[in-house]
C-alpha positions as a Markdown table, in Angstrom:
| # | Residue | x | y | z |
|---|---|---|---|---|
| 1 | Met | -2.1 | -91.1 | 31.9 |
| 2 | Lys | 0.2 | -89.2 | 29.9 |
| 3 | Glu | -1.9 | -90.0 | 27.1 |
| 4 | Lys | -4.9 | -88.8 | 28.4 |
| 5 | Gln | -2.9 | -85.7 | 29.3 |
| 6 | Glu | -2.0 | -85.4 | 25.9 |
| 7 | Ala | -5.2 | -85.9 | 24.2 |
| 8 | Trp | -6.8 | -83.2 | 26.2 |
| 9 | Glu | -4.1 | -80.6 | 25.5 |
| 10 | Leu | -4.5 | -81.4 | 21.9 |
| 11 | Ile | -8.7 | -81.2 | 22.0 |
| 12 | Phe | -8.0 | -77.6 | 23.6 |
| 13 | Lys | -5.2 | -76.9 | 20.8 |
| 14 | Ile | -7.2 | -77.7 | 18.1 |
| 15 | Thr | -10.1 | -76.0 | 19.4 |
| 16 | Glu | -8.2 | -72.8 | 19.7 |
| 17 | Ala | -6.5 | -73.5 | 16.3 |
| 18 | Leu | -10.3 | -73.7 | 14.5 |
| 19 | Arg | -11.3 | -70.3 | 16.3 |
| 20 | Asn | -8.3 | -68.5 | 15.0 |
| 21 | Thr | -8.7 | -70.3 | 11.7 |
| 22 | His | -11.9 | -69.1 | 11.0 |
| 23 | Gln | -11.3 | -65.4 | 12.4 |
| 24 | Arg | -8.3 | -65.1 | 10.3 |
| 25 | His | -9.6 | -66.6 | 7.1 |
| 26 | Glu | -13.0 | -65.4 | 7.8 |
| 27 | Pro | -12.9 | -61.8 | 9.0 |
| 28 | Lys | -15.3 | -60.7 | 6.2 |
| 29 | Arg | -18.4 | -63.2 | 6.6 |
| 30 | Lys | -20.7 | -61.1 | 8.7 |
| 31 | Met | -21.5 | -62.9 | 12.0 |
| 32 | Pro | -23.9 | -61.5 | 14.5 |
| 33 | Ser | -22.3 | -60.1 | 17.8 |
| 34 | Ile | -22.9 | -62.8 | 20.2 |
| 35 | Thr | -22.2 | -63.6 | 23.9 |
| 36 | Phe | -21.1 | -67.4 | 24.6 |
| 37 | Ser | -24.2 | -67.6 | 26.6 |
| 38 | Gln | -26.3 | -66.9 | 23.8 |
| 39 | Met | -24.4 | -69.0 | 21.8 |
| 40 | Lys | -25.2 | -71.8 | 24.0 |
| 41 | Val | -29.3 | -71.0 | 23.5 |
| 42 | Met | -28.8 | -71.1 | 20.0 |
| 43 | Gly | -27.5 | -74.4 | 20.5 |
| 44 | Cys | -29.9 | -75.6 | 22.0 |
| 45 | Val | -32.5 | -74.8 | 19.4 |
| 46 | Ile | -30.3 | -75.8 | 16.7 |
| 47 | Leu | -29.5 | -79.2 | 18.1 |
| 48 | Asn | -33.6 | -80.0 | 18.5 |
| 49 | Asp | -33.5 | -80.7 | 14.8 |
| 50 | Gly | -35.8 | -77.9 | 13.5 |
| 51 | Asn | -38.5 | -78.4 | 16.1 |
| 52 | Pro | -39.5 | -75.6 | 18.8 |
| 53 | Val | -38.1 | -75.7 | 22.2 |
| 54 | Lys | -39.6 | -74.6 | 25.6 |
| 55 | Val | -37.5 | -72.2 | 27.8 |
| 56 | Lys | -38.0 | -74.5 | 30.5 |
| 57 | Asp | -36.4 | -77.1 | 28.6 |
| 58 | Ile | -33.6 | -75.0 | 27.4 |
| 59 | Ala | -32.7 | -74.0 | 31.4 |
| 60 | Glu | -32.9 | -77.4 | 32.1 |
| 61 | Glu | -30.1 | -78.1 | 29.6 |
| 62 | Leu | -28.3 | -75.1 | 30.4 |
| 63 | Gly | -28.3 | -75.7 | 33.8 |
| 64 | Ile | -29.7 | -71.7 | 34.4 |
| 65 | Thr | -32.9 | -70.1 | 35.5 |
| 66 | Pro | -35.7 | -70.0 | 32.9 |
| 67 | Gly | -35.7 | -66.6 | 34.0 |
| 68 | Gly | -32.2 | -66.0 | 32.8 |
| 69 | Val | -32.8 | -68.1 | 29.1 |
| 70 | Ser | -35.9 | -66.0 | 28.6 |
| 71 | Gln | -33.3 | -62.2 | 28.9 |
| 72 | Leu | -31.0 | -64.4 | 26.6 |
| 73 | Val | -34.2 | -65.1 | 24.1 |
| 74 | Asp | -35.1 | -62.0 | 24.3 |
| 75 | Thr | -31.8 | -60.7 | 23.0 |
| 76 | Leu | -31.1 | -63.4 | 20.1 |
| 77 | Val | -35.4 | -62.7 | 19.4 |
| 78 | Lys | -34.5 | -58.6 | 19.0 |
| 79 | Glu | -31.3 | -59.2 | 16.8 |
| 80 | Gly | -33.4 | -61.6 | 14.4 |
| 81 | Ser | -32.1 | -65.1 | 15.0 |
| 82 | Leu | -35.0 | -66.9 | 17.0 |
| 83 | Glu | -38.7 | -66.2 | 17.3 |
| 84 | Arg | -41.4 | -66.6 | 20.0 |
| 85 | Thr | -44.4 | -68.3 | 19.5 |
| 86 | Val | -47.3 | -69.6 | 21.9 |
| 87 | Ser | -47.6 | -73.1 | 22.2 |
| 88 | Pro | -50.1 | -74.9 | 20.7 |
| 89 | Glu | -50.3 | -77.6 | 23.5 |
| 90 | Asp | -50.0 | -75.1 | 26.4 |
| 91 | Arg | -50.8 | -71.5 | 26.0 |
| 92 | Arg | -49.0 | -70.6 | 29.0 |
| 93 | Ala | -45.9 | -72.3 | 27.4 |
| 94 | Val | -43.6 | -70.5 | 25.0 |
| 95 | Asn | -41.7 | -72.3 | 22.0 |
| 96 | Ile | -38.5 | -70.7 | 21.0 |
| 97 | Ser | -37.2 | -71.8 | 17.3 |
| 98 | Leu | -35.1 | -70.5 | 14.5 |
| 99 | Ser | -36.2 | -67.4 | 12.9 |
| 100 | Arg | -36.0 | -67.4 | 8.7 |
| 101 | His | -32.7 | -65.3 | 9.9 |
| 102 | Gly | -31.6 | -67.9 | 12.3 |
| 103 | Lys | -31.8 | -70.7 | 9.5 |
| 104 | Glu | -29.7 | -68.9 | 6.7 |
| 105 | Thr | -27.4 | -68.2 | 9.7 |
| 106 | Lys | -27.4 | -72.1 | 10.7 |
| 107 | Arg | -27.2 | -73.2 | 7.2 |
| 108 | Ser | -24.1 | -71.2 | 6.5 |
| 109 | Met | -22.4 | -72.4 | 9.4 |
| 110 | Asp | -23.0 | -75.8 | 8.0 |
| 111 | Leu | -21.2 | -75.2 | 4.5 |
| 112 | Tyr | -18.6 | -73.6 | 6.3 |
| 113 | Phe | -18.1 | -76.2 | 8.8 |
| 114 | Ser | -18.8 | -79.0 | 6.6 |
| 115 | Gly | -16.3 | -77.6 | 4.0 |
| 116 | Leu | -13.7 | -77.0 | 6.8 |
| 117 | Ser | -14.3 | -80.6 | 8.0 |
| 118 | Glu | -13.6 | -82.0 | 4.6 |
| 119 | Lys | -10.4 | -79.9 | 4.3 |
| 120 | Leu | -9.1 | -81.3 | 7.8 |
| 121 | Leu | -9.8 | -84.8 | 7.1 |
| 122 | Ser | -8.9 | -85.0 | 3.4 |
| 123 | Pro | -5.3 | -86.2 | 4.0 |
| 124 | Val | -6.5 | -88.5 | 6.6 |
| 125 | Pro | -7.4 | -92.3 | 5.0 |
| 126 | Pro | -11.2 | -93.5 | 4.9 |
| 127 | Glu | -11.0 | -95.8 | 7.7 |
| 128 | Lys | -9.0 | -93.7 | 10.0 |
| 129 | Gln | -11.9 | -91.1 | 9.5 |
| 130 | Ala | -13.8 | -93.5 | 10.3 |
| 131 | Ile | -12.2 | -94.7 | 13.7 |
| 132 | Phe | -11.9 | -90.7 | 14.6 |
| 133 | Leu | -15.6 | -90.6 | 14.1 |
| 134 | Glu | -16.4 | -92.9 | 16.5 |
| 135 | Val | -14.3 | -92.1 | 19.0 |
| 136 | Leu | -15.9 | -88.4 | 19.1 |
| 137 | Glu | -19.5 | -90.2 | 19.3 |
| 138 | Thr | -17.8 | -92.7 | 21.9 |
| 139 | Met | -16.5 | -89.0 | 24.0 |
| 140 | Leu | -20.0 | -87.6 | 23.1 |
| 141 | Glu | -21.9 | -90.6 | 25.0 |
| 142 | Ala | -20.0 | -90.6 | 28.0 |
| 143 | Leu | -20.4 | -86.8 | 28.0 |
| 144 | Asn | -23.8 | -87.3 | 28.3 |
| 145 | Lys | -23.8 | -89.9 | 30.3 |
| 146 | Leu | -21.5 | -87.8 | 33.2 |
| 147 | Lys | -24.5 | -85.0 | 32.5 |
| 148 | Glu | -26.9 | -87.5 | 33.7 |
| 149 | Asn | -25.1 | -88.9 | 36.6 |
| 150 | Gly | -24.7 | -85.3 | 37.6 |
| 151 | Gly | -21.1 | -85.1 | 37.2 |
| 152 | Lys | -20.1 | -88.6 | 38.5 |
| 153 | Ala | -18.5 | -91.6 | 36.7 |
| 154 | Asn | -20.8 | -94.7 | 36.5 |
| 155 | Glu | -19.6 | -97.1 | 39.7 |
């Protein structure tokens, strides 16, 4: 039990250290002022492999109302990170995708975090890096299963 507790403490410490490192070493980087909820909406769009996402799909993913998602999207559209288009399959549905500015922001984030990952993992031998990535993938799969099962572990 102690190892599991220590693992979660390490995850939280690493998350906090990453956030602090970014704030200290990237203060000049112009990042849009964005709330945590807006960031979650952006994540749904970014992680959809560049394909447009419907408001109802984002709402289902985040567990909030479509109206709530729509308000968040409105702000991100005004800010220039997202754009709305009418779905060609269903004229009542609205597709949400990254705007040109949103794509540029994503590219910038990809470069920054890829470089940071490289710096952090460079002292780690390749075989341990492979194990680390495998553990992260396993944890993500477990979290996705928990989500599918309504937060309940498999019986």
